[in-house]
C-alpha positions as CSV (number, residue, x, y, z in Angstrom):
1,M,-45.8,-26.6,-0.9
2,P,-46.2,-23.0,0.7
3,A,-43.1,-22.0,2.7
4,S,-43.1,-22.0,6.4
5,D,-43.6,-19.1,8.5
6,G,-40.3,-17.0,8.6
7,I,-38.5,-19.4,5.7
8,A,-38.1,-17.9,2.2
9,E,-39.6,-20.0,-0.4
10,Y,-36.7,-21.7,-2.8
11,G,-37.6,-23.2,-6.0
12,S,-36.5,-23.4,-9.5
13,D,-37.2,-19.6,-10.1
14,S,-34.7,-19.0,-7.3
15,I,-31.6,-20.2,-9.5
16,K,-30.1,-17.7,-11.8
17,T,-27.5,-17.3,-14.2
18,L,-25.7,-14.1,-14.4
19,A,-24.1,-12.9,-17.5
20,W,-20.2,-12.5,-17.4
21,N,-20.1,-8.9,-16.9
22,E,-23.2,-8.5,-14.2
23,H,-21.3,-11.1,-12.0
24,I,-18.2,-9.4,-12.2
25,R,-19.9,-6.1,-11.4
26,R,-22.0,-7.8,-8.4
27,R,-18.7,-9.3,-7.1
28,P,-15.9,-7.2,-7.8
29,G,-13.9,-8.2,-4.9
30,M,-13.5,-11.6,-6.4
31,Y,-11.4,-10.0,-9.3
32,I,-9.9,-6.7,-8.1
33,G,-9.9,-6.9,-4.4
34,K,-11.5,-3.7,-3.0
35,L,-13.1,-1.1,-5.1
36,G,-12.1,2.3,-3.3
37,D,-11.9,5.9,-4.5
38,G,-8.2,5.9,-5.2
39,S,-7.1,7.3,-2.0
40,H,-5.0,4.4,-1.3
41,S,-2.5,2.4,-3.5
42,D,-4.5,-1.0,-3.3
43,D,-7.7,0.5,-4.4
44,G,-9.5,-0.9,-7.3
45,I,-8.7,1.3,-10.1
46,Y,-5.1,1.0,-9.5
47,V,-5.6,-2.8,-10.2
48,L,-7.2,-2.0,-13.5
49,I,-4.5,-0.1,-14.8
50,K,-2.0,-2.8,-13.6
51,E,-4.0,-5.3,-15.4
52,V,-3.7,-3.8,-18.7
53,I,-0.2,-3.2,-18.3
54,D,0.7,-6.7,-16.8
55,N,-0.4,-7.8,-20.8
56,G,2.2,-5.3,-22.1
57,I,4.7,-6.6,-19.8
58,D,4.4,-10.3,-20.8
59,E,4.7,-9.2,-24.3
60,F,7.8,-7.6,-23.6
61,N,9.1,-10.5,-21.8
62,M,8.1,-12.7,-24.8
63,G,10.7,-10.6,-26.8
64,A,7.9,-8.6,-28.5
65,G,7.8,-4.6,-28.0
66,K,10.1,-2.4,-25.8
67,R,7.8,0.2,-25.3
68,I,4.5,0.9,-23.3
69,E,2.6,4.1,-23.4
70,I,0.0,5.2,-20.9
71,E,-2.1,8.4,-21.0
72,I,-4.1,9.5,-18.3
73,S,-6.5,12.4,-19.1
74,E,-8.1,15.1,-16.9
75,N,-11.4,13.1,-17.3
76,R,-10.1,10.0,-15.5
77,R,-9.8,8.3,-18.9
78,V,-6.9,5.8,-19.1
79,S,-5.2,4.4,-22.4
80,V,-2.6,2.0,-22.3
81,R,-0.7,1.4,-25.8
82,D,1.9,-1.6,-26.0
83,Y,4.0,-2.7,-28.9
84,G,3.7,-6.4,-28.6
85,R,2.4,-8.9,-31.5
86,G,-1.4,-7.8,-30.8
87,I,-4.3,-9.9,-30.1
88,P,-5.0,-12.0,-32.9
89,L,-7.7,-10.1,-34.8
90,D,-10.5,-12.8,-34.7
91,K,-10.5,-13.2,-31.0
92,V,-10.3,-9.4,-29.9
93,I,-14.1,-9.8,-28.7
94,D,-13.4,-13.2,-26.9
95,V,-10.3,-12.0,-25.3
96,A,-12.1,-8.9,-23.9
97,S,-15.5,-10.5,-23.0
98,K,-15.3,-14.1,-22.6
99,I,-14.1,-15.4,-18.9
100,N,-11.4,-18.1,-19.0
101,T,-10.3,-17.1,-22.6
102,G,-6.8,-16.2,-23.1
103,G,-3.6,-16.9,-24.8
104,K,-1.8,-17.8,-21.6
105,F,-3.2,-21.1,-20.4
106,D,-0.7,-23.1,-22.6
107,S,2.5,-22.2,-20.8
108,K,4.5,-22.8,-24.0
109,T,3.0,-19.7,-25.3
110,F,3.6,-17.1,-22.5
111,Q,6.3,-18.9,-20.4
112,K,6.3,-17.2,-16.9
113,A,3.7,-14.6,-17.4
114,V,1.8,-12.7,-14.9
115,G,-1.7,-12.9,-16.2
116,L,-2.6,-16.7,-16.5
117,N,-6.1,-16.8,-15.7
118,G,-7.8,-15.0,-18.3
119,V,-9.8,-12.7,-16.0
120,G,-7.7,-9.4,-16.1
121,L,-9.0,-7.6,-19.5
122,K,-12.5,-8.8,-18.7
123,A,-12.6,-7.3,-15.1
124,V,-11.4,-3.8,-16.7
125,N,-14.0,-4.1,-19.5
126,A,-17.0,-4.9,-17.3
127,L,-16.0,-2.3,-14.4
128,S,-15.5,0.4,-16.6
129,E,-18.2,3.1,-18.1
130,E,-16.5,2.8,-21.5
131,C,-14.0,0.3,-22.7
132,T,-12.1,0.2,-26.1
133,V,-9.7,-2.6,-27.2
134,E,-7.7,-2.0,-30.4
135,S,-5.4,-4.7,-31.8
136,V,-3.1,-4.0,-34.7
137,R,-1.4,-7.0,-36.6
138,N,0.8,-6.8,-39.6
139,G,-1.1,-4.0,-41.5
140,Q,-4.5,-4.9,-40.3
141,K,-6.6,-3.6,-37.2
142,A,-9.7,-4.5,-35.3
143,A,-11.4,-2.3,-32.6
144,I,-14.1,-2.7,-30.3
145,E,-16.2,-0.7,-27.8
146,F,-18.1,-1.7,-24.8
147,K,-20.1,-0.1,-22.2
148,K,-20.2,-1.8,-18.9
149,G,-19.0,-5.0,-20.5
150,E,-21.6,-4.9,-23.2
151,L,-20.4,-4.7,-26.8
152,T,-21.6,-1.4,-28.4
153,S,-19.3,-1.4,-31.5
154,D,-17.4,-3.7,-33.8
155,S,-15.6,-1.9,-36.3
156,G,-14.5,-5.4,-38.0
157,I,-11.0,-5.8,-39.5
158,V,-9.4,-2.8,-41.5
159,P,-6.0,-1.8,-42.9
160,T,-4.0,0.3,-41.0
161,T,-0.4,1.7,-41.1
162,E,0.2,1.5,-37.3
163,E,2.8,-0.5,-35.5
164,N,1.8,-4.0,-34.2
165,G,0.5,-3.9,-30.8
166,T,-2.3,-3.1,-28.4
167,R,-4.2,-0.2,-27.0
168,V,-6.6,-0.5,-24.2
169,T,-8.7,3.0,-23.4
170,F,-11.1,2.5,-20.4
171,T,-12.9,4.8,-17.9
172,P,-13.7,3.2,-14.6
173,D,-17.4,3.2,-13.7
174,D,-18.2,6.1,-11.2
175,T,-21.0,4.4,-9.8
176,L,-18.7,1.7,-8.9
177,F,-15.7,3.5,-7.9
178,R,-17.7,6.7,-6.3
179,G,-16.0,9.6,-6.6
180,F,-12.8,8.2,-7.5
181,A,-9.5,10.2,-8.3
182,Y,-6.0,8.9,-9.5
183,R,-2.9,9.5,-7.3
184,M,-0.3,10.0,-9.7
185,D,2.4,9.3,-7.1
186,V,1.0,5.8,-7.0
187,I,1.0,5.1,-10.7
188,E,4.5,6.7,-10.8
189,T,5.4,3.9,-8.1
190,M,3.9,1.2,-10.2
191,V,5.5,2.3,-13.6
192,K,9.0,2.6,-11.8
193,N,8.8,-1.0,-10.4
194,Y,7.9,-2.5,-13.9
195,T,10.8,-0.5,-15.3
196,Y,13.0,-2.0,-12.4
197,L,12.1,-5.4,-13.2
198,N,12.4,-5.3,-16.9
199,A,15.9,-3.9,-18.0
200,G,15.5,-2.5,-21.5
201,L,11.8,-1.6,-21.2
202,S,10.7,2.1,-21.5
203,I,7.3,3.1,-20.2
204,F,6.0,6.6,-21.0
205,L,3.4,8.1,-18.6
206,N,1.8,11.2,-19.9
207,G,4.8,11.7,-22.0
208,K,7.4,11.3,-19.2
209,K,10.0,8.5,-19.9
210,Y,10.9,6.0,-17.2
211,C,13.4,3.1,-17.7
212,S,15.9,1.5,-15.6
213,R,19.6,0.3,-16.6
214,H,20.5,-1.7,-13.4
215,G,17.3,-3.1,-12.2
216,L,16.8,-4.0,-8.6
217,L,19.9,-1.9,-7.7
218,D,18.2,1.1,-9.2
219,L,15.1,0.2,-6.8
220,L,17.4,0.3,-3.9
221,T,19.0,3.3,-4.6
222,D,15.8,5.4,-5.5
223,N,13.9,4.2,-2.4
224,M,16.5,3.9,0.5
225,T,16.0,6.6,3.2
226,S,19.4,5.9,4.9
227,E,22.7,5.6,3.8
228,P,23.6,2.0,3.2
229,L,26.4,0.5,5.7
230,Y,28.3,-1.1,2.5
231,P,27.9,-1.1,-0.9
232,I,24.4,-2.8,-2.0
233,I,25.2,-6.5,-3.0
234,H,23.5,-7.2,-6.3
235,L,23.2,-10.9,-7.2
236,Q,21.7,-12.3,-10.6
237,G,20.9,-15.7,-12.1
238,D,18.7,-17.6,-14.3
239,D,15.1,-16.5,-13.2
240,I,16.2,-14.7,-10.1
241,E,17.8,-11.5,-8.9
242,V,18.5,-10.3,-5.6
243,V,19.9,-6.9,-3.8
244,L,20.6,-6.1,-0.1
245,T,22.5,-4.1,2.2
246,H,22.1,-3.1,5.7
247,T,21.5,0.6,7.4
248,N,21.5,2.1,10.7
249,Q,17.6,1.9,11.1
250,S,15.8,-0.7,13.0
251,G,13.6,-3.4,11.5
252,E,13.5,-4.9,7.8
253,E,12.4,-3.7,4.6
254,Y,11.8,-5.7,1.5
255,Y,10.5,-5.4,-2.0
256,S,9.5,-8.9,-3.7
257,F,8.2,-9.6,-7.0
258,V,7.3,-12.5,-9.2
259,N,7.1,-12.5,-13.0
260,G,7.4,-8.6,-12.8
261,Q,4.5,-8.4,-10.5
262,H,5.0,-6.5,-7.3
263,T,3.9,-8.9,-4.2
264,T,3.6,-6.4,-1.6
265,Q,2.2,-9.0,0.8
266,G,5.2,-11.4,-0.1
267,G,4.7,-14.9,-0.2
268,T,6.9,-18.3,-0.4
269,H,9.4,-16.6,-2.3
270,L,10.1,-13.8,0.1
271,T,9.8,-16.2,3.2
272,A,12.5,-18.3,1.4
273,F,14.8,-15.4,0.8
274,R,14.7,-14.3,4.6
275,E,15.2,-17.8,5.9
276,H,18.1,-18.7,3.6
277,L,19.9,-15.3,3.8
278,C,20.1,-15.7,7.5
279,R,21.3,-19.2,7.2
280,T,24.1,-18.4,4.8
281,V,25.5,-15.3,6.8
282,K,25.4,-17.2,9.8
283,E,27.5,-20.1,8.5
284,F,29.7,-17.6,6.8
285,S,30.3,-15.8,9.9
286,G,30.8,-19.1,12.0
287,K,28.9,-17.6,15.2
288,G,25.6,-18.3,16.6
289,Y,23.9,-14.9,15.5
290,E,20.1,-15.1,15.8
291,F,18.3,-14.5,12.6
292,S,16.6,-11.5,14.0
293,D,20.1,-9.8,14.5
294,I,20.9,-10.6,10.9
295,R,18.0,-9.1,9.5
296,N,17.9,-6.0,11.7
297,G,18.5,-3.0,9.6
298,I,18.4,-5.0,6.1
299,V,17.0,-3.6,3.1
300,A,16.6,-5.9,0.3
301,A,14.7,-6.9,-2.8
302,I,14.1,-10.2,-4.6
303,A,12.7,-10.8,-8.0
304,V,11.8,-14.5,-9.3
305,R,10.3,-15.7,-12.6
306,I,8.3,-19.3,-12.1
307,Q,6.1,-21.1,-14.4
308,E,2.4,-20.7,-13.8
309,P,2.4,-18.9,-10.6
310,V,-0.4,-19.2,-8.1
311,F,-1.3,-16.3,-6.2
312,E,-3.6,-16.3,-2.9
313,S,-5.9,-13.7,-4.9
314,Q,-6.8,-12.1,-8.3
315,T,-4.9,-8.9,-7.2
316,K,-1.7,-11.2,-7.2
317,T,0.1,-9.5,-4.1
318,K,1.0,-12.6,-2.4
319,L,2.7,-15.7,-4.1
320,G,1.4,-19.2,-3.1
321,S,3.3,-21.3,-5.3
322,K,5.2,-24.1,-3.6
323,E,6.9,-25.2,-6.7
324,I,8.7,-23.5,-9.5
325,A,6.7,-25.1,-12.2
326,P,3.7,-27.4,-12.3
327,D,4.8,-31.2,-11.5
328,S,8.6,-29.6,-10.7
329,P,10.3,-31.5,-8.2
330,V,12.1,-28.3,-7.3
331,T,10.3,-26.0,-4.8
332,V,10.3,-22.3,-4.6
333,N,12.4,-22.9,-1.2
334,K,15.0,-25.0,-2.7
335,F,15.4,-22.9,-5.7
336,I,16.1,-19.8,-3.9
337,G,18.0,-21.5,-0.9
338,D,20.4,-22.9,-3.5
339,F,21.1,-19.6,-5.1
340,I,21.3,-17.6,-2.0
341,K,23.7,-20.1,-0.3
342,K,26.2,-20.5,-3.6
343,E,25.8,-16.7,-4.7
344,L,26.1,-14.9,-1.7
345,D,28.5,-17.0,0.2
346,D,31.2,-16.6,-2.8
347,Y,30.3,-12.5,-2.7
348,L,31.3,-12.5,0.9
349,H,34.6,-14.3,0.5
350,R,35.4,-12.2,-2.7
351,H,34.6,-9.0,-1.1
352,T,36.0,-9.0,2.5
353,D,35.3,-5.4,3.4
354,V,31.6,-5.8,2.5
355,A,31.5,-8.9,4.9
356,E,33.1,-7.2,7.6
357,A,31.0,-4.0,7.4
358,M,27.6,-6.6,7.2
359,L,29.0,-8.7,10.6
360,A,29.9,-5.5,12.4
361,K,26.2,-4.5,11.9
362,I,25.3,-7.6,13.0
363,A,27.1,-7.7,16.2
364,A,26.2,-4.2,17.0
365,S,22.4,-5.4,16.6
366,E,23.0,-8.6,18.9
367,K,24.8,-6.1,21.5
368,E,21.8,-3.8,21.5
369,R,19.3,-6.5,21.8
370,K,21.1,-8.2,24.8
371,A,21.5,-4.7,26.5
372,I,17.8,-4.1,26.4
373,A,16.8,-7.7,27.3
374,G,16.3,-6.2,31.1
375,V,14.7,-3.2,30.1
376,T,12.3,-5.0,27.6
377,K,11.4,-7.1,30.5
378,L,10.4,-4.4,32.7
379,A,8.6,-2.6,29.8
380,R,6.5,-5.9,29.3
381,E,5.7,-5.9,32.8
382,K,4.5,-2.2,32.6
383,A,2.7,-3.1,29.2
384,K,0.7,-5.6,31.2
385,K,-0.6,-2.8,33.8
386,V,-1.3,-0.6,31.1
387,S,-4.8,-0.9,30.2
388,L,-5.8,-0.8,34.1
389,H,-3.3,1.7,35.5
390,N,-2.4,4.0,32.7
391,R,-4.6,7.0,33.1
392,K,-3.2,8.5,30.1
393,L,-5.0,5.8,28.0
394,R,-8.7,6.3,27.4
395,D,-9.1,3.1,25.4
396,C,-12.2,2.2,23.1
397,R,-14.0,-1.0,22.7
398,V,-13.2,-2.5,19.3
399,H,-9.3,-2.9,18.4
400,Y,-7.6,-3.3,15.1
401,N,-6.1,-6.8,16.0
402,D,-9.1,-8.4,17.2
403,T,-10.5,-11.6,16.1
404,V,-13.6,-11.2,14.3
405,K,-15.9,-14.4,14.2
406,P,-17.3,-15.3,10.7
407,S,-20.9,-15.1,12.5
408,A,-20.4,-11.2,13.4
409,K,-23.0,-8.8,12.0
410,E,-20.2,-6.1,11.1
411,D,-16.4,-5.6,11.3
412,R,-15.3,-2.5,12.3
413,R,-11.5,-3.1,13.0
414,D,-10.7,-0.7,10.0
415,E,-12.5,2.2,11.8
416,T,-10.4,2.2,15.0
417,S,-8.2,4.9,15.8
418,I,-6.1,6.6,18.6
419,F,-5.5,10.0,19.1
420,I,-2.1,11.0,20.5
421,T,-2.7,14.5,22.3
422,E,-0.2,16.9,24.4
423,G,-1.8,17.1,27.9
424,D,-4.7,16.3,29.7
425,S,-6.7,19.2,28.9
426,A,-6.7,18.2,24.9
427,S,-7.2,14.6,25.6
428,G,-10.2,15.7,27.8
429,T,-11.8,17.9,24.9
430,I,-11.4,14.7,22.4
431,T,-12.8,12.2,24.8
432,K,-15.8,14.2,25.4
433,V,-16.9,14.0,21.5
434,R,-15.1,10.7,20.5
435,N,-16.8,7.6,19.7
436,A,-16.1,5.1,22.5
437,Q,-16.5,2.3,20.4
438,T,-13.5,2.9,18.1
439,Q,-11.7,5.9,19.1
440,A,-9.0,6.2,22.0
441,V,-7.1,8.6,23.2
442,F,-3.5,8.8,24.7
443,S,-2.2,12.1,26.4
444,L,1.4,12.9,26.5
445,R,3.0,14.5,29.3
446,G,4.9,17.7,27.6
447,K,7.3,17.3,25.0
448,P,8.6,13.7,24.6
449,L,12.1,12.7,24.1
450,N,14.0,13.3,20.8
451,S,14.7,9.6,19.6
452,Y,16.8,10.5,16.6
453,G,20.3,9.0,17.1
454,K,19.3,7.0,20.1
455,T,19.5,3.7,20.8
456,R,16.4,1.3,21.4
457,E,17.6,0.7,25.1
458,V,17.5,4.6,25.9
459,V,14.0,4.8,24.4
460,Y,12.8,1.4,26.2
461,K,13.7,3.4,29.4
462,N,11.6,6.5,28.5
463,D,8.4,5.9,30.3
464,E,6.4,7.9,27.9
465,F,7.4,6.1,24.8
466,N,7.4,2.9,26.6
467,L,3.8,3.4,27.5
468,L,2.7,4.5,24.0
469,Q,4.4,1.5,22.6
470,A,2.3,-0.7,24.8
471,A,-0.6,1.3,24.2
472,L,-0.2,0.5,20.4
473,N,1.0,-2.9,21.2
474,I,3.8,-2.7,18.7
475,E,6.9,-3.6,21.0
476,G,7.7,-6.6,18.9
477,G,6.5,-5.4,15.6
478,I,3.4,-3.8,13.9
479,D,1.5,-7.1,13.4
480,G,-0.3,-6.6,16.9
481,L,-1.0,-3.0,16.3
482,R,-4.2,-2.2,18.1
483,Y,-5.6,0.6,16.2
484,N,-5.7,1.1,12.4
485,K,-5.0,5.0,12.3
486,V,-2.6,6.3,14.8
487,I,-3.5,10.2,14.7
488,I,-1.2,12.8,16.2
489,A,-3.5,15.6,17.5
490,T,-1.2,18.5,18.7
491,D,-2.1,22.1,19.0
492,A,-1.7,24.2,16.0
493,D,1.4,26.5,17.3
494,V,5.1,26.2,17.6
495,D,5.0,23.8,20.5
496,G,2.6,21.5,19.1
497,M,4.4,21.3,15.7
498,H,7.7,20.4,17.7
499,I,6.0,17.5,19.7
500,R,4.4,16.5,16.4
501,L,7.7,15.9,14.8
502,L,9.1,14.4,17.8
503,I,6.5,11.3,17.7
504,T,6.9,11.2,13.9
505,T,10.8,11.1,14.4
506,F,10.2,8.2,16.9
507,F,8.1,6.2,14.7
508,L,10.2,6.7,11.6
509,V,13.4,5.7,13.8
510,F,12.1,2.5,15.4
511,F,8.9,1.6,13.6
512,P,9.1,2.7,9.8
513,D,6.4,0.4,8.7
514,L,3.9,2.1,10.7
515,I,4.1,5.1,8.4
516,K,4.8,3.0,5.3
517,E,2.0,1.1,5.4
518,G,-0.4,3.9,6.1
519,H,-1.5,4.1,9.8
520,V,0.2,7.7,10.8
521,Y,-2.0,10.5,10.4
522,I,-1.9,13.9,11.6
523,L,-5.0,16.1,13.0
524,Q,-4.6,19.6,11.0
525,T,-6.6,21.8,13.1
526,P,-7.7,25.6,12.1
527,L,-5.9,28.6,13.3
528,F,-9.0,30.9,13.1
529,R,-12.7,31.2,13.1
530,V,-14.0,34.1,10.9
531,R,-17.7,34.6,10.4
532,D,-20.1,37.4,9.6
533,K,-21.5,39.3,12.6
534,K,-24.7,39.4,10.7
535,S,-24.9,35.8,11.0
536,T,-25.6,36.3,15.0
537,R,-28.6,38.6,16.1
538,R,-30.3,39.3,19.4
539,A,-34.0,37.9,19.6
540,G,-36.0,38.0,22.7
541,G,-33.2,39.3,24.8
542,K,-31.1,36.3,23.9
543,R,-28.3,35.6,21.2
544,K,-29.8,33.7,18.7
545,R,-27.5,32.1,15.7
546,A,-29.0,32.4,12.3
547,A,-29.1,29.0,10.1
548,T,-26.3,29.9,8.2
549,A,-24.1,30.6,10.9
550,E,-21.7,27.4,10.7
551,G,-22.5,27.1,6.8
552,K,-21.7,29.9,4.1
553,D,-21.1,32.8,6.7
554,T,-18.3,31.1,8.8
555,L,-15.1,30.1,7.6
556,Y,-12.2,28.2,9.4
557,C,-8.6,29.2,8.4
558,Y,-5.5,27.2,8.6
559,T,-3.1,30.0,7.7
560,D,-2.7,33.7,7.9
561,E,-3.3,34.1,4.2
562,E,-6.9,32.2,4.6
563,R,-7.7,34.5,7.6
564,V,-6.8,37.5,5.5
565,A,-8.9,36.2,2.6
566,A,-12.0,35.5,4.9
567,I,-11.8,39.1,6.4
568,E,-11.7,40.5,3.1
569,K,-14.9,38.7,2.1
570,F,-16.9,39.5,5.2
571,G,-15.3,43.3,5.7
572,N,-16.4,45.3,8.3
573,N,-18.6,42.4,9.7
574,A,-15.7,40.0,10.2
575,D,-15.8,38.5,13.6
576,I,-12.3,36.8,14.2
577,S,-11.8,34.0,16.9
578,R,-8.3,32.6,17.1
579,F,-8.0,29.2,18.6
580,K,-5.2,28.4,21.0
581,G,-5.5,24.8,21.4
582,L,-7.6,21.5,21.4
583,G,-8.3,22.0,25.3
584,E,-10.4,25.0,24.4
């Protein structure tokens, strides 16, 4: 039957079966989240590296292999070598190229492992320009090579003198991860986290050794940006490890892990930890502290190991498991709650000096919260008027916290940004050229308050920061943030730098998560423009710019050194302009 007008024909020919690698390449988001170019820590190229390392971590946790070697070459090729038991030699091709094939489906073989669904290595293979998998077992070796998931070489099983283990070498496909580049700081953080969670494991990244003697205690010590108010509490038990302390900073900071996997989005284990930590401390104190006061200023980490964990996506950044094992009557909440109630309560009774310091911090948080209650009410009243009466805010139409309907044609929330400028002149210039759909502008009145060492009460009483908080919608935390990018746009001079530092200090002291989650940016503007005078000439009595005037014959310089170099390039024909500020 012919198709009706406007309706595509749907028949047997419409049904297609994709090869395993083609499906992964067409729908990479199902396997590694987003693709990206490596500029963000959650981009796909880091997931590929993690998937390979995870296999070596699982081997270590089974008591096989205490060393992992990672090499990243200048041509963006990655090699990961573990010294575990190696893949069974007659199953190397299957493990690398057959979906739902792996050695971790039977929990007896890999108790409490990270990779359980047989997808990780296959995704690496399919999404790589080239991928080689080598396995060594008991004096024999098998090596296979792929291109974009297609087998191109099989060496068979040959004798070798190499140590047991597995080496996976791959180069992500540049046609998928366009223009990608590795951020070594992201990879180094990943490696450090693995060592914190696996005491006794040594990881070599391009020859540099990483290891941890004290586990999560080292993690907190290495990552804290403020001095702890009391010695870090370190609690360990079967399949659980916890560290915590308080600082004078506001907010909460957590690191959470499941089976060695960094769960950056938390999950059921972190929810349980936060709840039972507060319950235990509240019962210990014998006072009616609010949970928010108990958690204010806390820095903590929790690591648990459970059987067959269920994550909310293949990227494994959020735990969804309700029980600690399939068909187990013990929930994650009860397992963590029982541990915290006993171990933390015992610790506080034994270490009275730590308990006193902790309760003093909680009492101070309570006092501050009550002191600013009236100020907060006033701030909220002002916030309701911001969008209508704050002439300093020139808002956009799309916001980061908007709810997007499934039927919407596009989602532009990630494109949203707000420029924080110094004065009306600069904001007026940016407003003229902005995209009113996704870009907002907020203008300051001179230099803002130096918030370092100030209480939240003092900051709430400051109109400038009060209106800025309301514009960003972050008074109660950054969950309701209205703009994905908060861009500090100040002049390229001493005053501009001072204002930039004052705004950054405000965010660091009171909203550190805004910076940690990558929402704060600096607009770096050039100081000079140097161009070749020959690129401008008179024609017909009017000045006419040559086609190359804003191209190779014009240089924008951000430092005096760049200005001098540009002048040397153009010689006597150099025409120099000094930019005073954004209001020009």
